[in-house]
C-alpha positions as protocol buffer text, in pm:
chain_id: "A"
residue {
  index: 1
  type: MET
  ca { x: 0 y: 0 z: 0 }
}
residue {
  index: 2
  type: SER
  ca { x: 141 y: 342 z: -92 }
}
residue {
  index: 3
  type: LYS
  ca { x: 182 y: 630 z: 151 }
}
residue {
  index: 4
  type: THR
  ca { x: -90 y: 814 z: -39 }
}
residue {
  index: 5
  type: GLU
  ca { x: -333 y: 523 z: 4 }
}
residue {
  index: 6
  type: ILE
  ca { x: -249 y: 494 z: 374 }
}
residue {
  index: 7
  type: LYS
  ca { x: -302 y: 867 z: 425 }
}
residue {
  index: 8
  type: ALA
  ca { x: -635 y: 849 z: 241 }
}
residue {
  index: 9
  type: LEU
  ca { x: -752 y: 564 z: 466 }
}
residue {
  index: 10
  type: GLU
  ca { x: -636 y: 751 z: 778 }
}
residue {
  index: 11
  type: THR
  ca { x: -831 y: 1056 z: 665 }
}
residue {
  index: 12
  type: MET
  ca { x: -1142 y: 848 z: 583 }
}
residue {
  index: 13
  type: SER
  ca { x: -1139 y: 676 z: 922 }
}
residue {
  index: 14
  type: GLY
  ca { x: -1041 y: 983 z: 1121 }
}
residue {
  index: 15
  type: ALA
  ca { x: -730 y: 789 z: 1223 }
}
residue {
  index: 16
  type: HIS
  ca { x: -428 y: 907 z: 1420 }
}
residue {
  index: 17
  type: GLY
  ca { x: -157 y: 679 z: 1287 }
}
residue {
  index: 18
  type: SER
  ca { x: -135 y: 312 z: 1202 }
}
residue {
  index: 19
  type: ASP
  ca { x: 50 y: -9 z: 1288 }
}
residue {
  index: 20
  type: ILE
  ca { x: 110 y: -353 z: 1141 }
}
residue {
  index: 21
  type: ILE
  ca { x: -49 y: -652 z: 1314 }
}
residue {
  index: 22
  type: THR
  ca { x: 91 y: -1004 z: 1263 }
}
residue {
  index: 23
  type: GLY
  ca { x: 91 y: -1327 z: 1460 }
}
residue {
  index: 24
  type: THR
  ca { x: -172 y: -1449 z: 1702 }
}
residue {
  index: 25
  type: ASP
  ca { x: -109 y: -1228 z: 2008 }
}
residue {
  index: 26
  type: THR
  ca { x: -391 y: -992 z: 2103 }
}
residue {
  index: 27
  type: PHE
  ca { x: -319 y: -645 z: 1964 }
}
residue {
  index: 28
  type: TYR
  ca { x: -405 y: -338 z: 2170 }
}
residue {
  index: 29
  type: PRO
  ca { x: -388 y: 18 z: 2033 }
}
residue {
  index: 30
  type: PRO
  ca { x: -160 y: 274 z: 2197 }
}
residue {
  index: 31
  type: LEU
  ca { x: -290 y: 444 z: 2511 }
}
residue {
  index: 32
  type: GLY
  ca { x: -550 y: 706 z: 2429 }
}
residue {
  index: 33
  type: LYS
  ca { x: -636 y: 554 z: 2090 }
}
residue {
  index: 34
  type: VAL
  ca { x: -881 y: 300 z: 1946 }
}
residue {
  index: 35
  type: ILE
  ca { x: -884 y: 93 z: 1627 }
}
residue {
  index: 36
  type: GLN
  ca { x: -1101 y: 260 z: 1364 }
}
residue {
  index: 37
  type: ALA
  ca { x: -1013 y: 47 z: 1061 }
}
residue {
  index: 38
  type: PHE
  ca { x: -830 y: -271 z: 955 }
}
residue {
  index: 39
  type: ILE
  ca { x: -705 y: -367 z: 610 }
}
residue {
  index: 40
  type: ALA
  ca { x: -588 y: -722 z: 548 }
}
residue {
  index: 41
  type: SER
  ca { x: -247 y: -762 z: 385 }
}
residue {
  index: 42
  type: GLU
  ca { x: -332 y: -1123 z: 293 }
}
residue {
  index: 43
  type: ASP
  ca { x: -620 y: -1364 z: 344 }
}
residue {
  index: 44
  type: THR
  ca { x: -676 y: -1330 z: 719 }
}
residue {
  index: 45
  type: VAL
  ca { x: -896 y: -1485 z: 986 }
}
residue {
  index: 46
  type: VAL
  ca { x: -1003 y: -1278 z: 1288 }
}
residue {
  index: 47
  type: ASP
  ca { x: -1014 y: -1475 z: 1613 }
}
residue {
  index: 48
  type: THR
  ca { x: -1174 y: -1223 z: 1850 }
}
residue {
  index: 49
  type: ALA
  ca { x: -1214 y: -849 z: 1892 }
}
residue {
  index: 50
  type: ASP
  ca { x: -1351 y: -615 z: 2155 }
}
residue {
  index: 51
  type: GLU
  ca { x: -1543 y: -301 z: 2067 }
}
residue {
  index: 52
  type: ILE
  ca { x: -1700 y: -7 z: 2251 }
}
residue {
  index: 53
  type: VAL
  ca { x: -2081 y: -3 z: 2245 }
}
residue {
  index: 54
  type: ASP
  ca { x: -2267 y: 266 z: 2438 }
}
residue {
  index: 55
  type: GLY
  ca { x: -1953 y: 333 z: 2637 }
}
residue {
  index: 56
  type: TYR
  ca { x: -1896 y: -31 z: 2740 }
}
residue {
  index: 57
  type: ILE
  ca { x: -1632 y: -273 z: 2615 }
}
residue {
  index: 58
  type: VAL
  ca { x: -1802 y: -583 z: 2472 }
}
residue {
  index: 59
  type: LEU
  ca { x: -1710 y: -875 z: 2248 }
}
residue {
  index: 60
  type: ALA
  ca { x: -1745 y: -781 z: 1880 }
}
residue {
  index: 61
  type: SER
  ca { x: -1945 y: -1094 z: 1799 }
}
residue {
  index: 62
  type: GLY
  ca { x: -1982 y: -999 z: 1434 }
}
residue {
  index: 63
  type: LEU
  ca { x: -1606 y: -1017 z: 1383 }
}
residue {
  index: 64
  type: SER
  ca { x: -1529 y: -1332 z: 1581 }
}
residue {
  index: 65
  type: SER
  ca { x: -1401 y: -1618 z: 1362 }
}
residue {
  index: 66
  type: SER
  ca { x: -1454 y: -1408 z: 1050 }
}
residue {
  index: 67
  type: ALA
  ca { x: -1250 y: -1436 z: 730 }
}
residue {
  index: 68
  type: VAL
  ca { x: -1112 y: -1122 z: 567 }
}
residue {
  index: 69
  type: LYS
  ca { x: -985 y: -1140 z: 210 }
}
residue {
  index: 70
  type: ALA
  ca { x: -655 y: -981 z: 109 }
}
residue {
  index: 71
  type: ASN
  ca { x: -684 y: -603 z: 65 }
}
residue {
  index: 72
  type: ALA
  ca { x: -1035 y: -602 z: 213 }
}
residue {
  index: 73
  type: THR
  ca { x: -1106 y: -320 z: 458 }
}
residue {
  index: 74
  type: ILE
  ca { x: -1304 y: -325 z: 782 }
}
residue {
  index: 75
  type: LEU
  ca { x: -1408 y: 34 z: 852 }
}
residue {
  index: 76
  type: LEU
  ca { x: -1574 y: 70 z: 1191 }
}
residue {
  index: 77
  type: PRO
  ca { x: -1840 y: 326 z: 1284 }
}
residue {
  index: 78
  type: ALA
  ca { x: -1702 y: 612 z: 1494 }
}
residue {
  index: 79
  type: SER
  ca { x: -1944 y: 510 z: 1771 }
}
residue {
  index: 80
  type: ARG
  ca { x: -1817 y: 148 z: 1779 }
}
residue {
  index: 81
  type: PRO
  ca { x: -1436 y: 140 z: 1753 }
}
residue {
  index: 82
  type: MET
  ca { x: -1232 y: -163 z: 1854 }
}
residue {
  index: 83
  type: VAL
  ca { x: -1007 y: -171 z: 2159 }
}
residue {
  index: 84
  type: SER
  ca { x: -844 y: -506 z: 2082 }
}
residue {
  index: 85
  type: LEU
  ca { x: -796 y: -740 z: 1788 }
}
residue {
  index: 86
  type: LYS
  ca { x: -666 y: -1098 z: 1779 }
}
residue {
  index: 87
  type: LEU
  ca { x: -596 y: -1288 z: 1458 }
}
residue {
  index: 88
  type: THR
  ca { x: -603 y: -1663 z: 1403 }
}
residue {
  index: 89
  type: SER
  ca { x: -393 y: -1625 z: 1089 }
}
residue {
  index: 90
  type: GLY
  ca { x: -282 y: -1363 z: 839 }
}
residue {
  index: 91
  type: SER
  ca { x: -177 y: -1002 z: 888 }
}
residue {
  index: 92
  type: GLY
  ca { x: -282 y: -647 z: 816 }
}
residue {
  index: 93
  type: VAL
  ca { x: -268 y: -281 z: 909 }
}
residue {
  index: 94
  type: VAL
  ca { x: -476 y: -118 z: 1182 }
}
residue {
  index: 95
  type: TYR
  ca { x: -562 y: 251 z: 1180 }
}
residue {
  index: 96
  type: PHE
  ca { x: -621 y: 450 z: 1495 }
}
residue {
  index: 97
  type: SER
  ca { x: -844 y: 733 z: 1605 }
}
residue {
  index: 98
  type: LYS
  ca { x: -850 y: 923 z: 1932 }
}
residue {
  index: 99
  type: LEU
  ca { x: -1028 y: 761 z: 2226 }
}
residue {
  index: 100
  type: GLU
  ca { x: -1321 y: 982 z: 2324 }
}
residue {
  index: 101
  type: GLY
  ca { x: -1409 y: 944 z: 2692 }
}
residue {
  index: 102
  type: LEU
  ca { x: -1337 y: 639 z: 2906 }
}
residue {
  index: 103
  type: PRO
  ca { x: -1482 y: 309 z: 2787 }
}
residue {
  index: 104
  type: LYS
  ca { x: -1652 y: 119 z: 3067 }
}
residue {
  index: 105
  type: SER
  ca { x: -1618 y: -246 z: 3161 }
}
residue {
  index: 106
  type: SER
  ca { x: -1786 y: -468 z: 3418 }
}
residue {
  index: 107
  type: ASN
  ca { x: -1587 y: -716 z: 3627 }
}
residue {
  index: 108
  type: ILE
  ca { x: -1722 y: -971 z: 3872 }
}
residue {
  index: 109
  type: ALA
  ca { x: -1460 y: -1060 z: 4134 }
}
residue {
  index: 110
  type: THR
  ca { x: -1399 y: -1435 z: 4169 }
}
residue {
  index: 111
  type: ALA
  ca { x: -1219 y: -1669 z: 4408 }
}
residue {
  index: 112
  type: ALA
  ca { x: -885 y: -1638 z: 4224 }
}
residue {
  index: 113
  type: GLY
  ca { x: -938 y: -1338 z: 3998 }
}
residue {
  index: 114
  type: LEU
  ca { x: -986 y: -1549 z: 3685 }
}
residue {
  index: 115
  type: THR
  ca { x: -1253 y: -1531 z: 3412 }
}
residue {
  index: 116
  type: THR
  ca { x: -1476 y: -1232 z: 3500 }
}
residue {
  index: 117
  type: GLY
  ca { x: -1228 y: -1128 z: 3767 }
}
residue {
  index: 118
  type: ALA
  ca { x: -949 y: -1070 z: 3514 }
}
residue {
  index: 119
  type: ILE
  ca { x: -909 y: -700 z: 3434 }
}
residue {
  index: 120
  type: LEU
  ca { x: -825 y: -641 z: 3068 }
}
residue {
  index: 121
  type: PHE
  ca { x: -547 y: -409 z: 2954 }
}
residue {
  index: 122
  type: SER
  ca { x: -806 y: -249 z: 2725 }
}
residue {
  index: 123
  type: SER
  ca { x: -1014 y: -149 z: 3030 }
}
residue {
  index: 124
  type: ARG
  ca { x: -1000 y: 214 z: 3137 }
}
residue {
  index: 125
  type: ASN
  ca { x: -1309 y: 249 z: 3355 }
}
residue {
  index: 126
  type: ILE
  ca { x: -1460 y: -48 z: 3541 }
}
residue {
  index: 127
  type: LYS
  ca { x: -1745 y: -129 z: 3775 }
}
residue {
  index: 128
  type: VAL
  ca { x: -1664 y: -419 z: 4006 }
}
residue {
  index: 129
  type: THR
  ca { x: -1933 y: -646 z: 4147 }
}
residue {
  index: 130
  type: SER
  ca { x: -1801 y: -857 z: 4431 }
}
residue {
  index: 131
  type: PRO
  ca { x: -1969 y: -1152 z: 4607 }
}
residue {
  index: 132
  type: SER
  ca { x: -1758 y: -1089 z: 4918 }
}
residue {
  index: 133
  type: ALA
  ca { x: -1466 y: -883 z: 5045 }
}
residue {
  index: 134
  type: ASP
  ca { x: -1239 y: -1184 z: 4988 }
}
residue {
  index: 135
  type: SER
  ca { x: -1321 y: -1212 z: 4618 }
}
residue {
  index: 136
  type: VAL
  ca { x: -1047 y: -1114 z: 4377 }
}
residue {
  index: 137
  type: CYS
  ca { x: -980 y: -916 z: 4062 }
}
residue {
  index: 138
  type: CYS
  ca { x: -641 y: -953 z: 3893 }
}
residue {
  index: 139
  type: LEU
  ca { x: -443 y: -692 z: 3706 }
}
residue {
  index: 140
  type: PRO
  ca { x: -350 y: -754 z: 3343 }
}
residue {
  index: 141
  type: THR
  ca { x: 9 y: -848 z: 3264 }
}
residue {
  index: 142
  type: ILE
  ca { x: 232 y: -559 z: 3371 }
}
residue {
  index: 143
  type: ASP
  ca { x: 549 y: -492 z: 3171 }
}
residue {
  index: 144
  type: ALA
  ca { x: 732 y: -225 z: 2972 }
}
residue {
  index: 145
  type: THR
  ca { x: 445 y: -200 z: 2723 }
}
residue {
  index: 146
  type: THR
  ca { x: 188 y: -110 z: 2992 }
}
residue {
  index: 147
  type: VAL
  ca { x: 373 y: 187 z: 3145 }
}
residue {
  index: 148
  type: GLY
  ca { x: 125 y: 473 z: 3169 }
}
residue {
  index: 149
  type: TRP
  ca { x: -180 y: 246 z: 3174 }
}
residue {
  index: 150
  type: THR
  ca { x: -444 y: 401 z: 3399 }
}
residue {
  index: 151
  type: LEU
  ca { x: -759 y: 238 z: 3533 }
}
residue {
  index: 152
  type: ASN
  ca { x: -1049 y: 411 z: 3707 }
}
residue {
  index: 153
  type: GLY
  ca { x: -1294 y: 195 z: 3898 }
}
residue {
  index: 154
  type: TRP
  ca { x: -1582 y: 172 z: 4143 }
}
residue {
  index: 155
  type: VAL
  ca { x: -1697 y: -110 z: 4370 }
}
residue {
  index: 156
  type: GLY
  ca { x: -2035 y: -140 z: 4540 }
}
residue {
  index: 157
  type: PRO
  ca { x: -2165 y: -299 z: 4865 }
}
residue {
  index: 158
  type: SER
  ca { x: -1887 y: -560 z: 4891 }
}
residue {
  index: 159
  type: GLY
  ca { x: -1522 y: -475 z: 4857 }
}
residue {
  index: 160
  type: PHE
  ca { x: -1265 y: -695 z: 4685 }
}
residue {
  index: 161
  type: GLU
  ca { x: -897 y: -786 z: 4672 }
}
residue {
  index: 162
  type: LEU
  ca { x: -671 y: -661 z: 4391 }
}
residue {
  index: 163
  type: ARG
  ca { x: -377 y: -883 z: 4292 }
}
residue {
  index: 164
  type: PRO
  ca { x: -118 y: -915 z: 4016 }
}
residue {
  index: 165
  type: ILE
  ca { x: -173 y: -1217 z: 3792 }
}
residue {
  index: 166
  type: ALA
  ca { x: -37 y: -1541 z: 3941 }
}
residue {
  index: 167
  type: ALA
  ca { x: 261 y: -1548 z: 3702 }
}
residue {
  index: 168
  type: GLN
  ca { x: 372 y: -1206 z: 3833 }
}
residue {
  index: 169
  type: ALA
  ca { x: 295 y: -1258 z: 4202 }
}
residue {
  index: 170
  type: ALA
  ca { x: 663 y: -1220 z: 4293 }
}
residue {
  index: 171
  type: THR
  ca { x: 761 y: -946 z: 4050 }
}
residue {
  index: 172
  type: VAL
  ca { x: 484 y: -685 z: 4031 }
}
residue {
  index: 173
  type: TYR
  ca { x: 451 y: -430 z: 4312 }
}
residue {
  index: 174
  type: ILE
  ca { x: 128 y: -267 z: 4430 }
}
residue {
  index: 175
  type: ASN
  ca { x: 207 y: 44 z: 4634 }
}
residue {
  index: 176
  type: GLY
  ca { x: 562 y: -81 z: 4678 }
}
residue {
  index: 177
  type: VAL
  ca { x: 475 y: -428 z: 4809 }
}
residue {
  index: 178
  type: THR
  ca { x: 524 y: -757 z: 4622 }
}
residue {
  index: 179
  type: THR
  ca { x: 542 y: -1137 z: 4655 }
}
residue {
  index: 180
  type: ASN
  ca { x: 204 y: -1309 z: 4692 }
}
residue {
  index: 181
  type: VAL
  ca { x: 14 y: -1006 z: 4817 }
}
residue {
  index: 182
  type: GLU
  ca { x: -326 y: -849 z: 4756 }
}
residue {
  index: 183
  type: ALA
  ca { x: -468 y: -502 z: 4818 }
}
residue {
  index: 184
  type: ALA
  ca { x: -803 y: -483 z: 4996 }
}
residue {
  index: 185
  type: ILE
  ca { x: -1032 y: -223 z: 4838 }
}
residue {
  index: 186
  type: PRO
  ca { x: -1325 y: -145 z: 5072 }
}
residue {
  index: 187
  type: ALA
  ca { x: -1692 y: -140 z: 4977 }
}
residue {
  index: 188
  type: HIS
  ca { x: -1840 y: 172 z: 4819 }
}
residue {
  index: 189
  type: SER
  ca { x: -1504 y: 298 z: 4695 }
}
residue {
  index: 190
  type: GLU
  ca { x: -1369 y: 464 z: 4387 }
}
residue {
  index: 191
  type: PHE
  ca { x: -1015 y: 369 z: 4295 }
}
residue {
  index: 192
  type: LEU
  ca { x: -734 y: 457 z: 4057 }
}
residue {
  index: 193
  type: VAL
  ca { x: -465 y: 216 z: 3940 }
}
residue {
  index: 194
  type: LYS
  ca { x: -167 y: 347 z: 3743 }
}
residue {
  index: 195
  type: CYS
  ca { x: 129 y: 155 z: 3599 }
}
residue {
  index: 196
  type: ILE
  ca { x: 435 y: 373 z: 3660 }
}
residue {
  index: 197
  type: ASP
  ca { x: 705 y: 138 z: 3533 }
}
residue {
  index: 198
  type: ALA
  ca { x: 750 y: -220 z: 3411 }
}
residue {
  index: 199
  type: THR
  ca { x: 698 y: -372 z: 3758 }
}
residue {
  index: 200
  type: HIS
  ca { x: 516 y: -112 z: 3971 }
}
residue {
  index: 201
  type: VAL
  ca { x: 156 y: 3 z: 3996 }
}
residue {
  index: 202
  type: ILE
  ca { x: 19 y: 258 z: 4239 }
}
residue {
  index: 203
  type: LEU
  ca { x: -329 y: 234 z: 4389 }
}
residue {
  index: 204
  type: LYS
  ca { x: -532 y: 520 z: 4533 }
}
residue {
  index: 205
  type: VAL
  ca { x: -879 y: 476 z: 4685 }
}
residue {
  index: 206
  type: TRP
  ca { x: -1155 y: 723 z: 4777 }
}
residue {
  index: 207
  type: ASP
  ca { x: -1459 y: 666 z: 4998 }
}
residue {
  index: 208
  type: ALA
  ca { x: -1822 y: 735 z: 4904 }
}
residue {
  index: 209
  type: ASN
  ca { x: -1787 y: 1096 z: 5021 }
}
residue {
  index: 210
  type: GLY
  ca { x: -1492 y: 1160 z: 4793 }
}
residue {
  index: 211
  type: ASN
  ca { x: -1234 y: 1152 z: 5071 }
}
residue {
  index: 212
  type: LEU
  ca { x: -899 y: 994 z: 4992 }
}
residue {
  index: 213
  type: ARG
  ca { x: -860 y: 681 z: 5203 }
}
residue {
  index: 214
  type: THR
  ca { x: -543 y: 598 z: 5391 }
}
residue {
  index: 215
  type: THR
  ca { x: -288 y: 445 z: 5153 }
}
residue {
  index: 216
  type: ILE
  ca { x: -376 y: 80 z: 5093 }
}
residue {
  index: 217
  type: VAL
  ca { x: -86 y: -147 z: 5201 }
}
residue {
  index: 218
  type: PRO
  ca { x: -116 y: -492 z: 5039 }
}
residue {
  index: 219
  type: ASP
  ca { x: -89 y: -793 z: 5273 }
}
residue {
  index: 220
  type: ALA
  ca { x: -24 y: -1163 z: 5228 }
}
residue {
  index: 221
  type: ILE
  ca { x: -271 y: -1374 z: 5031 }
}
């Protein structure tokens, strides 16, 4: 594809840059951007994708397991951009546009922070439902590519525990504490999680009246 053709597609989609996607790892756009268009470089099969619908991140069911012919273009409505894309095979170019507002996600805390308790890297604003104060949500993988990632959240009548994923239990720090620890976030709290380097996240929590709570110190699982 020529530079002129790329620029034309960026203009058509309202994009802010582009990137090449290959392999089968889930692709996430840069912070502050969403995927507005995809053009296949060869015959390609989409595994899964997440999109924003009415402010919430949901599975893009219409794209799951779909085949895209070489040079075919998927141009997404401005109101329903993608926040992740995973291929089964093939390759292509994704085009970005600016993220408008904070997409919302819902997480249900679980016994070990798996399935619905797993917080996605694509999440920016979450509502946590927790069966009990001992239920868990896990951070996404934290590394050099997630520096600057920021998550806003709210939890209702039952608090929950925030942990790194099991594979990073001894290497990722929450508020300066690591090795098989979890941070207890009380009921009716708003919270902010920010990745400040490849192994550290900071956590701040506010109560229902908007008062900053005492710094949460993670303790042993």
